PLY file of the C-alpha trace (Angstrom):
ply
format ascii 1.0
element vertex 198
property float x
property float y
property float z
element edge 197
property int vertex1
property int vertex2
end_header
0.00 0.00 0.00
1.42 3.36 -1.03
2.99 5.30 1.82
2.34 2.49 4.31
4.47 -0.39 3.09
3.70 -4.10 3.12
0.40 -5.27 4.57
0.09 -9.01 5.23
-3.37 -10.43 5.85
-4.35 -13.64 7.57
-6.02 -15.32 10.49
-4.46 -15.84 13.91
-4.18 -19.59 14.50
-2.81 -19.58 18.04
-1.01 -17.17 20.36
-1.16 -13.36 20.25
0.09 -10.92 17.61
1.40 -7.59 18.90
3.21 -4.64 17.30
7.03 -4.47 17.52
7.51 -8.23 17.43
10.07 -9.70 15.03
8.52 -12.40 12.86
9.48 -14.95 10.21
7.32 -16.53 7.52
7.55 -20.32 7.14
8.36 -22.18 4.92
9.51 -19.26 2.68
12.09 -18.28 5.34
15.33 -20.28 5.28
18.73 -19.52 6.82
20.14 -18.54 3.40
17.08 -16.64 2.08
15.47 -14.80 4.96
11.79 -13.89 4.95
11.58 -11.85 8.12
10.23 -8.53 9.34
8.83 -6.57 12.26
5.12 -6.11 12.95
4.55 -2.34 12.92
0.77 -2.20 13.36
-2.10 -4.67 13.82
-5.46 -3.77 12.24
-8.90 -5.34 12.22
-11.70 -3.88 10.09
-9.57 -0.78 9.40
-9.08 0.02 13.08
-5.77 -0.27 14.86
-5.53 -2.85 17.64
-3.12 -3.37 20.53
-3.11 -7.09 19.78
-4.93 -9.85 17.88
-6.11 -13.19 19.27
-6.83 -16.65 17.78
-9.61 -16.53 15.19
-9.07 -12.84 14.41
-8.73 -11.86 10.75
-6.04 -9.22 10.66
-4.03 -6.92 8.45
-0.46 -6.49 9.63
1.84 -3.72 8.50
5.18 -5.55 8.44
8.39 -3.55 8.01
11.73 -4.87 6.78
10.55 -7.48 4.27
12.87 -8.09 1.32
11.25 -7.61 -2.10
13.12 -10.64 -3.53
11.69 -13.03 -0.92
8.23 -11.90 0.13
5.84 -14.07 2.16
3.72 -16.34 -0.04
0.12 -17.51 0.23
0.05 -20.41 2.68
3.00 -19.18 4.74
2.71 -19.33 8.52
3.96 -16.32 10.49
5.70 -17.06 13.79
7.83 -15.05 16.21
11.49 -15.04 15.25
12.39 -16.33 18.71
10.01 -19.30 18.35
12.03 -22.31 17.20
9.22 -24.86 17.40
7.99 -24.74 13.78
10.49 -26.33 11.42
10.81 -27.24 7.76
9.43 -30.76 7.41
11.26 -33.74 5.93
8.31 -36.05 6.57
5.19 -36.25 8.69
3.14 -39.10 10.14
-0.63 -38.73 9.92
-3.70 -40.67 10.93
-5.99 -40.59 7.91
-9.41 -41.71 6.75
-9.40 -42.89 3.14
-12.50 -41.69 1.28
-13.96 -43.26 -1.88
-11.01 -44.08 -4.12
-10.87 -46.19 -7.26
-8.50 -49.13 -6.75
-5.69 -49.14 -4.22
-3.30 -46.55 -2.82
0.30 -47.73 -2.52
3.65 -46.33 -1.40
4.85 -43.81 -3.99
1.37 -42.31 -4.47
1.69 -38.50 -4.56
-1.49 -36.47 -3.96
-1.59 -32.74 -3.14
-1.71 -32.04 0.61
-3.46 -28.94 1.93
-2.78 -27.59 5.42
-4.84 -24.42 5.95
-3.85 -22.37 2.84
-0.47 -24.10 2.35
-0.16 -26.84 -0.26
2.39 -29.27 -1.61
2.50 -32.54 -3.48
3.40 -35.23 -0.93
4.79 -38.70 -1.58
3.33 -41.59 0.41
6.53 -43.01 1.94
5.04 -45.66 4.20
1.88 -47.25 5.59
2.34 -48.16 9.27
-1.03 -49.81 9.87
-4.62 -49.81 8.68
-8.06 -50.79 9.96
-11.01 -51.60 7.72
-13.50 -54.19 6.50
-10.86 -56.59 5.21
-8.91 -56.44 8.50
-12.05 -57.34 10.48
-11.77 -54.11 12.49
-8.29 -55.07 13.76
-5.03 -53.23 13.11
-3.03 -54.70 10.25
0.64 -53.73 10.50
2.64 -52.81 7.37
-0.14 -53.32 4.82
0.89 -53.15 1.14
-1.99 -50.85 0.09
-4.98 -48.77 1.22
-8.57 -49.00 -0.05
-11.75 -46.91 0.26
-13.08 -46.22 3.76
-10.04 -47.57 5.63
-8.37 -45.76 8.50
-4.60 -45.78 8.56
-1.42 -44.30 9.93
0.82 -43.19 7.08
4.06 -41.30 6.43
4.18 -38.54 3.81
7.18 -36.64 2.42
6.35 -33.15 1.12
7.87 -32.50 -2.32
7.63 -28.69 -2.01
8.13 -26.86 1.30
5.07 -27.30 3.53
4.31 -26.23 7.09
2.58 -28.93 9.11
2.70 -29.58 12.86
1.54 -32.26 15.26
-2.00 -32.19 16.66
-0.68 -31.73 20.20
1.36 -28.64 19.19
-1.19 -26.89 16.98
-4.56 -28.35 16.04
-5.12 -26.15 12.98
-1.73 -26.90 11.46
-2.17 -30.65 11.97
-5.28 -30.97 9.80
-4.44 -32.33 6.37
-6.63 -32.82 3.31
-5.13 -34.88 0.47
-6.54 -34.26 -2.97
-6.22 -35.63 -6.45
-7.72 -33.57 -9.27
-10.62 -31.83 -7.56
-11.55 -34.74 -5.32
-10.52 -35.41 -1.73
-8.86 -38.83 -1.29
-7.91 -38.67 2.40
-8.56 -36.50 5.44
-6.54 -36.68 8.61
-4.37 -35.19 11.29
-0.63 -35.10 11.69
0.65 -36.88 14.81
4.38 -36.23 14.41
6.92 -34.56 12.12
10.58 -35.08 11.22
12.46 -31.80 10.81
14.51 -31.08 7.73
17.92 -29.45 7.82
17.51 -26.45 5.52
20.46 -24.36 4.37
0 1
1 2
2 3
3 4
4 5
5 6
6 7
7 8
8 9
9 10
10 11
11 12
12 13
13 14
14 15
15 16
16 17
17 18
18 19
19 20
20 21
21 22
22 23
23 24
24 25
25 26
26 27
27 28
28 29
29 30
30 31
31 32
32 33
33 34
34 35
35 36
36 37
37 38
38 39
39 40
40 41
41 42
42 43
43 44
44 45
45 46
46 47
47 48
48 49
49 50
50 51
51 52
52 53
53 54
54 55
55 56
56 57
57 58
58 59
59 60
60 61
61 62
62 63
63 64
64 65
65 66
66 67
67 68
68 69
69 70
70 71
71 72
72 73
73 74
74 75
75 76
76 77
77 78
78 79
79 80
80 81
81 82
82 83
83 84
84 85
85 86
86 87
87 88
88 89
89 90
90 91
91 92
92 93
93 94
94 95
95 96
96 97
97 98
98 99
99 100
100 101
101 102
102 103
103 104
104 105
105 106
106 107
107 108
108 109
109 110
110 111
111 112
112 113
113 114
114 115
115 116
116 117
117 118
118 119
119 120
120 121
121 122
122 123
123 124
124 125
125 126
126 127
127 128
128 129
129 130
130 131
131 132
132 133
133 134
134 135
135 136
136 137
137 138
138 139
139 140
140 141
141 142
142 143
143 144
144 145
145 146
146 147
147 148
148 149
149 150
150 151
151 152
152 153
153 154
154 155
155 156
156 157
157 158
158 159
159 160
160 161
161 162
162 163
163 164
164 165
165 166
166 167
167 168
168 169
169 170
170 171
171 172
172 173
173 174
174 175
175 176
176 177
177 178
178 179
179 180
180 181
181 182
182 183
183 184
184 185
185 186
186 187
187 188
188 189
189 190
190 191
191 192
192 193
193 194
194 195
195 196
196 197
């Protein structure tokens, strides 16, 4: 916005946003290409606020952003001093398989959506599943998934994606996996493996 600078809009997921806090935008921010700034003002419905709380839709005037590496749609803003949200190598999720034609095997790569972030993700492993053919019991290491089964699976994001465990942040643990314009799986992330990013 002319004369004001960069205004970033979004919804507060958890915690509190206040002016004068240094922030980074994940996963765009990496040690070698910083995407960081300082919150100058917090606005809701064109009025300035002292702070914003979870659920609030806000406009933030952020100073110090670099034109070459601006925040992107789907980025998650966290305090610079918060080291809990990392780039993800892989994540384990408990999922419900919806109506799918045929079977889903390791190597399958649907598009994962977490809030407004998205990335193709490769199915790297199936830990267990429960369904009709298992008689309601857990089957360890199954070779494939079918419609209406529940399972615990491991996905590897192909592009950078922010996802967190359910116990850390409910909203960032919810994953929808799509192919074309249909949903193939819905679930929640139970754990993540951090990636060493240069």
